[in-house]
MARBA-3410 file (N, C-alpha, C, O; in Angstrom, 1 decimal):
90
-27.1,-0.8,33.2,-26.3,-1.8,32.6,-26.5,-1.9,31.1,-27.7,-2.0,30.7 ~ -25.5,-1.9,30.2,-25.7,-1.9,28.8,-26.3,-3.2,28.4,-26.1,-4.3,29.0 ~ -27.1,-3.2,27.3,-27.7,-4.4,26.8,-26.6,-5.3,26.2,-25.6,-4.9,25.6 ~ -26.8,-6.6,26.3,-25.9,-7.6,25.8,-26.0,-7.6,24.3,-27.2,-7.6,23.8 ~ -24.9,-7.6,23.5,-25.0,-7.6,22.1,-25.6,-8.9,21.6,-25.4,-10.0,22.2
-26.4,-8.8,20.5,-27.0,-10.0,20.0,-26.0,-10.9,19.3,-25.0,-10.4,18.7 ~ -26.1,-12.2,19.4,-25.1,-13.1,18.8,-25.3,-12.9,17.3,-26.4,-12.6,16.8 ~ -24.2,-13.2,16.5,-24.3,-13.0,15.1,-25.3,-14.0,14.5,-25.4,-15.2,15.0 ~ -26.0,-13.6,13.5,-27.0,-14.5,12.8,-26.2,-15.6,12.1,-25.1,-15.3,11.5 ~ -26.7,-16.8,12.1,-26.0,-17.9,11.3,-26.1,-17.7,9.8,-27.0,-17.0,9.3
-25.1,-18.2,9.2,-25.1,-18.1,7.7,-26.2,-18.9,7.2,-26.3,-20.1,7.5 ~ -27.2,-18.3,6.4,-28.3,-19.1,6.0,-28.0,-20.3,5.1,-28.8,-21.2,5.1 ~ -26.9,-20.3,4.5,-26.5,-21.5,3.7,-26.1,-22.7,4.5,-26.1,-23.8,4.0 ~ -25.9,-22.5,5.8,-25.5,-23.5,6.7,-26.7,-24.0,7.6,-26.5,-24.7,8.6 ~ -27.9,-23.5,7.3,-29.0,-23.8,8.1,-30.0,-24.7,7.3,-30.3,-24.4,6.2
-30.3,-25.9,7.9,-31.2,-26.8,7.3,-32.7,-26.4,7.7,-32.9,-26.1,8.9 ~ -33.5,-26.3,6.7,-34.9,-25.8,7.0,-35.8,-27.0,7.0,-35.8,-27.9,6.1 ~ -36.7,-27.1,8.0,-37.7,-28.1,8.1,-39.1,-27.4,8.1,-39.4,-26.6,9.0 ~ -39.9,-27.7,7.2,-41.3,-27.1,7.1,-42.3,-28.0,7.7,-42.6,-29.1,7.2 ~ -42.8,-27.6,8.9,-43.8,-28.4,9.6,-45.0,-27.6,9.8,-45.8,-27.8,10.7
-45.2,-26.7,8.9,-46.5,-25.9,8.9,-47.7,-26.8,8.6,-47.6,-27.7,7.9 ~ -48.8,-26.4,9.3,-50.1,-27.1,9.1,-50.0,-28.5,9.7,-50.9,-29.3,9.4 ~ -49.0,-28.8,10.5,-48.9,-30.2,11.2,-49.1,-30.0,12.7,-48.7,-29.0,13.2 ~ -49.8,-30.9,13.3,-50.0,-30.8,14.7,-49.1,-31.8,15.5,-48.6,-32.7,14.9 ~ -48.9,-31.5,16.7,-48.1,-32.3,17.6,-48.5,-33.8,17.5,-49.7,-34.0,17.6
-47.5,-34.6,17.4,-46.1,-34.5,17.6,-45.4,-34.4,16.2,-44.1,-34.5,16.2 ~ -46.1,-34.2,15.1,-45.4,-34.2,13.8,-44.3,-33.2,13.6,-43.3,-33.6,13.0 ~ -44.4,-32.0,14.1,-43.3,-31.0,13.9,-42.0,-31.6,14.5,-40.9,-31.5,13.9 ~ -42.1,-32.1,15.7,-40.9,-32.7,16.4,-40.4,-33.9,15.7,-39.2,-34.2,15.7 ~ -41.3,-34.7,15.2,-40.9,-35.9,14.5,-40.1,-35.6,13.2,-39.2,-36.2,12.8
-40.6,-34.5,12.5,-39.9,-34.0,11.3,-38.5,-33.5,11.7,-37.6,-33.8,11.0 ~ -38.4,-32.8,12.8,-37.1,-32.2,13.2,-36.2,-33.4,13.6,-35.0,-33.3,13.2 ~ -36.7,-34.4,14.3,-35.9,-35.5,14.7,-35.4,-36.2,13.5,-34.2,-36.6,13.4 ~ -36.2,-36.5,12.5,-35.8,-37.2,11.3,-34.7,-36.4,10.5,-33.8,-37.0,10.1 ~ -34.9,-35.1,10.4,-33.9,-34.3,9.8,-32.5,-34.3,10.5,-31.5,-34.4,9.9
-32.6,-34.1,11.8,-31.4,-34.1,12.6,-30.6,-35.4,12.6,-29.4,-35.4,12.7 ~ -31.3,-36.5,12.5,-30.6,-37.8,12.5,-29.6,-37.9,11.3,-28.7,-38.6,11.4 ~ -29.9,-37.2,10.2,-29.1,-37.3,9.0,-28.0,-36.3,9.0,-27.2,-36.2,8.1 ~ -27.9,-35.4,10.0,-27.0,-34.3,10.0,-25.9,-34.4,11.0,-26.0,-35.1,12.1 ~ -24.7,-33.8,10.8,-23.6,-33.9,11.7,-23.9,-33.0,13.0,-24.7,-32.1,12.9
-23.2,-33.3,14.1,-23.4,-32.5,15.3,-23.1,-31.0,15.0,-22.3,-30.7,14.1 ~ -23.7,-30.2,15.8,-23.6,-28.7,15.7,-24.3,-28.1,14.5,-24.2,-26.9,14.3 ~ -24.9,-28.9,13.7,-25.7,-28.3,12.5,-26.8,-27.5,13.0,-27.4,-27.8,14.1 ~ -27.2,-26.4,12.3,-28.3,-25.6,12.7,-29.5,-26.0,11.9,-29.4,-26.3,10.7 ~ -30.6,-26.1,12.6,-31.9,-26.5,11.9,-32.9,-25.4,12.2,-33.1,-25.0,13.4
-33.6,-24.9,11.2,-34.7,-24.0,11.4,-36.0,-24.7,11.2,-36.3,-25.3,10.1 ~ -36.9,-24.7,12.2,-38.1,-25.4,12.2,-39.2,-24.4,12.0,-39.4,-23.5,12.8 ~ -40.0,-24.5,11.0,-41.2,-23.7,10.7,-42.4,-24.4,11.1,-42.7,-25.5,10.6 ~ -43.2,-23.9,12.0,-44.4,-24.6,12.5,-45.5,-23.6,12.7,-45.3,-22.4,13.0 ~ -46.7,-24.1,12.6,-47.9,-23.3,12.9,-48.7,-23.7,14.1,-49.6,-23.1,14.6
-48.3,-24.9,14.6,-49.0,-25.5,15.8,-48.6,-24.6,17.1,-47.4,-24.6,17.4 ~ -49.5,-24.0,17.7,-49.1,-23.2,18.9,-48.5,-24.0,20.0,-47.8,-23.4,20.9 ~ -48.7,-25.3,20.1,-48.1,-26.1,21.1,-46.6,-26.2,21.0,-45.9,-26.6,21.9 ~ -46.0,-25.7,19.9,-44.6,-25.7,19.7,-43.9,-24.9,20.7,-42.7,-25.1,21.0 ~ -44.6,-23.9,21.3,-44.0,-23.0,22.3,-43.6,-23.7,23.5,-42.5,-23.4,24.1
-44.3,-24.7,23.9,-44.0,-25.6,25.1,-43.2,-26.8,24.6,-42.2,-27.2,25.3 ~ -43.6,-27.4,23.5,-43.0,-28.6,23.1,-41.5,-28.5,22.6,-40.7,-29.4,23.0 ~ -41.2,-27.5,21.9,-39.8,-27.4,21.3,-38.8,-27.2,22.4,-37.7,-27.9,22.3 ~ -38.9,-26.3,23.3,-37.9,-26.2,24.4,-37.7,-27.5,25.2,-36.6,-27.8,25.5 ~ -38.8,-28.1,25.5,-38.7,-29.4,26.3,-38.1,-30.5,25.5,-37.2,-31.2,26.0
-38.4,-30.6,24.2,-37.8,-31.6,23.3,-36.3,-31.3,23.2,-35.5,-32.3,23.2 ~ -35.9,-30.1,23.0,-34.5,-29.7,22.9,-33.7,-30.1,24.2,-32.7,-30.7,24.1 ~ -34.3,-29.8,25.3,-33.7,-30.1,26.6,-33.5,-31.6,26.8,-32.4,-32.1,27.2 ~ -34.5,-32.4,26.5,-34.5,-33.9,26.7,-33.5,-34.5,25.7,-32.8,-35.4,26.1 ~ -33.3,-33.9,24.5,-32.4,-34.5,23.5,-31.0,-33.9,23.5,-30.2,-34.3,22.7
-30.8,-32.9,24.3,-29.5,-32.3,24.4,-29.2,-31.2,23.3,-28.1,-30.8,23.2 ~ -30.2,-30.9,22.5,-30.1,-29.8,21.5,-30.2,-28.5,22.2,-30.7,-28.3,23.2 ~ -29.6,-27.5,21.5,-29.7,-26.1,22.0,-30.7,-25.3,21.2,-30.6,-25.2,20.0 ~ -31.7,-24.8,21.9,-32.7,-23.9,21.3,-32.1,-22.5,21.3,-32.0,-21.9,22.3 ~ -31.7,-22.0,20.1,-31.1,-20.7,20.0,-32.2,-19.6,19.9,-31.9,-18.5,20.5
-33.3,-19.9,19.3,-34.4,-18.9,19.3,-35.7,-19.6,19.0,-35.7,-20.6,18.3 ~ -36.8,-18.9,19.4,-38.1,-19.3,19.0,-38.9,-18.1,18.8,-39.3,-17.4,19.8 ~ -39.2,-17.7,17.6,-39.8,-16.4,17.3,-41.1,-16.6,16.5,-41.2,-17.6,15.8 ~ -42.0,-15.7,16.7,-43.2,-15.7,15.9,-43.2,-14.7,14.8,-42.8,-13.6,15.0 ~ -43.5,-15.2,13.6,-43.6,-14.3,12.4,-44.9,-14.5,11.8,-45.1,-15.6,11.1
-45.8,-13.6,11.9,-47.2,-13.8,11.4,-47.8,-14.9,12.1,-47.9,-15.0,13.4 ~ -48.3,-15.9,11.4,-48.9,-17.1,12.0,-48.0,-18.3,12.1,-48.5,-19.4,12.3 ~ -46.7,-18.0,12.0,-45.7,-19.1,12.1,-44.8,-18.9,13.3,-44.5,-17.8,13.7 ~ -44.3,-20.1,13.8,-43.2,-20.1,14.7,-42.0,-20.5,14.0,-42.0,-21.5,13.3 ~ -40.9,-19.8,14.3,-39.6,-20.2,13.7,-38.6,-20.6,14.9,-38.3,-19.7,15.7
-38.3,-21.8,14.9,-37.3,-22.3,15.9,-36.0,-22.5,15.3,-35.9,-23.2,14.3 ~ -34.9,-22.0,15.9,-33.6,-22.3,15.5,-32.9,-23.1,16.5,-32.8,-22.8,17.7 ~ -32.4,-24.3,16.0,-31.9,-25.4,16.9,-30.5,-25.7,16.5,-30.2,-25.9,15.3 ~ -29.6,-25.9,17.5,-28.3,-26.4,17.2,-28.2,-27.9,17.6,-28.5,-28.2,18.8 ~ -27.9,-28.8,16.7,-27.9,-30.2,17.0,-26.9,-30.5,18.1,-25.8,-29.9,18.2
-27.2,-31.4,19.0,-26.4,-31.8,20.1,-25.0,-32.4,19.5,-25.0,-32.9,18.4 ~ -24.0,-32.2,20.4,-22.7,-32.7,19.9,-22.6,-34.2,19.9,-21.8,-34.7,19.1 ~ -23.3,-34.9,20.7,-23.3,-36.3,20.7,-24.5,-36.9,20.0,-25.3,-36.2,19.4 ~ -24.6,-38.2,20.1,-25.8,-38.9,19.5,-27.1,-38.4,20.2,-27.1,-38.1,21.4 ~ -28.1,-38.2,19.3,-29.4,-37.7,19.9,-30.4,-38.9,20.0,-31.5,-38.6,20.4
END
């Protein structure tokens, strides 16, 4: 079976960046929440974090709040999460 093509990468100019490096839980998620509250639905947010707990916390937080976790990748000592804000109130 052929591999599924990767979705196109988002336009970086339309992605809001939140730097939560060197912060421990729950601060990365609180920073993401604060940023998303000011943004319209379907906005993309990239969360940069170094707390290894983000691997469990970010998917659960997205599910509870109705956001879509598009990716969660490790680059060096950082985790990069790409989130699409929920269509309704979060």
